[in-house]
Each structure stands twice: as structure tokens, then as C-alpha cells.
C-alpha positions in Angstrom: -63.6 -54.0 160.9 -66.2 -51.3 160.0 -67.4 -48.4 162.1 -70.6 -46.7 161.3 -71.7 -43.3 162.3 -75.2 -42.0 161.6 -76.4 -38.4 161.4 -79.4 -36.5 160.2 -82.1 -37.5 162.7 -84.3 -35.0 164.3 -87.9 -33.8 164.8 -90.1 -33.2 161.8 -93.8 -32.8 161.3 -95.9 -35.4 159.6 -95.6 -35.1 155.8 -92.1 -33.7 156.1 -88.8 -35.1 155.0 -85.4 -36.1 156.5 -82.2 -37.5 155.1 -80.2 -39.8 157.2 -76.5 -40.3 156.5 -74.2 -43.1 157.6 -70.4 -42.6 157.3 -68.5 -45.8 157.3 -64.8 -46.4 158.0 -62.8 -49.1 156.2 -61.2 -49.5 152.8 -63.7 -52.1 151.5 -66.9 -50.2 151.9 -67.9 -50.9 148.4 -68.0 -54.6 149.1 -70.5 -54.4 151.9 -74.2 -54.7 151.9 -75.6 -51.6 153.7 -78.9 -51.1 155.3 -81.1 -49.4 157.8 -83.2 -50.8 160.7 -85.3 -49.0 163.2 -86.5 -49.7 166.7 -89.1 -48.4 169.0 -88.8 -49.0 172.8 -90.3 -52.3 173.7 -90.4 -53.6 170.2 -88.0 -55.6 168.0 -85.7 -54.0 165.5 -87.5 -53.6 162.2 -86.0 -53.8 158.8 -86.3 -50.6 156.8 -84.1 -50.8 153.7 -80.9 -52.3 152.3 -78.7 -51.8 149.2 -76.3 -54.4 147.8 -72.9 -53.8 146.5 -72.0 -53.8 142.8 -75.3 -53.1 141.0 -76.9 -51.6 144.0 -80.1 -53.6 144.1 -82.4 -52.1 146.8 -84.9 -53.6 149.2 -87.6 -52.0 151.2 -90.0 -52.8 154.0 -93.6 -52.6 152.7 -94.3 -49.9 155.3 -91.8 -47.5 153.7 -91.9 -48.5 150.0 -92.6 -45.5 147.8 -91.6 -43.0 150.6 -88.0 -43.9 151.5 -85.0 -44.2 149.2 -81.7 -45.8 150.1 -78.6 -44.9 148.2 -74.9 -45.3 148.5 -71.8 -43.2 147.6 -68.9 -45.6 147.6 -66.4 -42.9 146.8 -67.2 -41.3 150.1 -68.0 -44.4 152.1 -71.5 -43.1 152.8 -75.0 -44.6 152.7 -78.2 -42.4 152.8 -81.8 -42.9 153.6 -84.0 -40.2 152.1 -87.3 -40.3 154.0 -90.3 -38.4 152.5 -94.0 -38.2 153.5 -93.0 -39.1 157.1 -95.7 -40.4 159.4 -95.8 -40.5 163.2 -95.4 -44.3 163.0 -92.0 -43.7 161.5 -90.8 -42.4 164.8 -87.9 -44.6 166.0 -84.2 -44.9 166.5 -82.7 -45.6 163.1 -79.6 -47.8 162.9 -77.2 -48.1 160.0 -76.0 -51.7 159.4 -73.3 -53.4 157.3 -72.1 -56.8 156.4 -69.7 -58.2 153.8 -71.2 -61.7 153.5 -74.9 -62.1 152.9 -74.7 -65.6 151.4 -77.6 -67.7 152.5 -79.1 -65.2 154.9 -82.0 -62.9 154.8 -81.2 -59.3 153.9 -84.1 -58.1 156.1 -83.1 -60.0 159.3 -81.2 -58.0 161.9 -79.1 -61.0 162.7 -77.6 -61.0 159.3 -75.5 -57.9 160.0 -72.3 -57.8 161.9 -71.8 -54.1 162.1 -74.2 -51.5 163.6 -74.1 -47.8 164.2 -75.0 -46.1 167.5 -78.4 -45.0 166.1 -80.1 -41.7 165.4 -83.5 -40.6 166.7 -86.2 -39.7 164.3 -89.4 -38.2 165.7 -92.4 -37.4 163.6 -95.0 -35.2 165.2 -98.7 -35.4 164.1 
């Protein structure tokens, strides 16, 4: 069982930066694929970024590529999302996700992840 707790959301002006953190419980954090999704009311959850275990290969949605960076600190059971050059369209609730078995499933599909945090609001003003 894994519990995920996000922090770091808030209000920022367009062009600004935020760093989201996700603290995970559990002894096997390093074996989990970790990621971030976001959701705007009335819309489906959208893949943002993910990072694999071991060599830490990263994946990004086209909409955030070059602006967002996902990283993980396995010693402290934490995954980060550094968000730069924020745009109003980045406004959403951001969710941290985790799963231990991504065999045969898409890393960018929300249904691939068993564990979700409670979400943190990010608001980007124009």
C-alpha cells in the first residue's frame, strides 16, 4: 500500500514557477513508477509527466515538454514536478500517482495507476 501527499501548489502569475512535491509512504518507493496528472473541472484527467524506477527514464505531455521537469529522490520517498514558464492553461488540480507494475499498460493513461494523492491546486493568473 502506498499513500501519496502532494504539496507546493498555489497561485502564480503567468511566466512564473512552482515546484510540486509528493511524499510517498512505503518501503518500496524506489520500485514504483511515479507520475503527475492534472484535471480541470468538467474535463478528463490529463497526463503531465512520469518517471520510471531504476534509470529514471522520464515522459512528458507535449503541452509541458521543455517547461516542466519531473524528478525523484528515492532516499526521501519524494517525487517533484518543477514547473517553469507557467501559462494560464496550466491551471488545474495536480495529482501525484504511483504504480508498481506498468507491464503492458500505457504510462500516460490514468487507469494504469493504482495510487493517487488528494491533489493540489495550481492557479496561473494572466
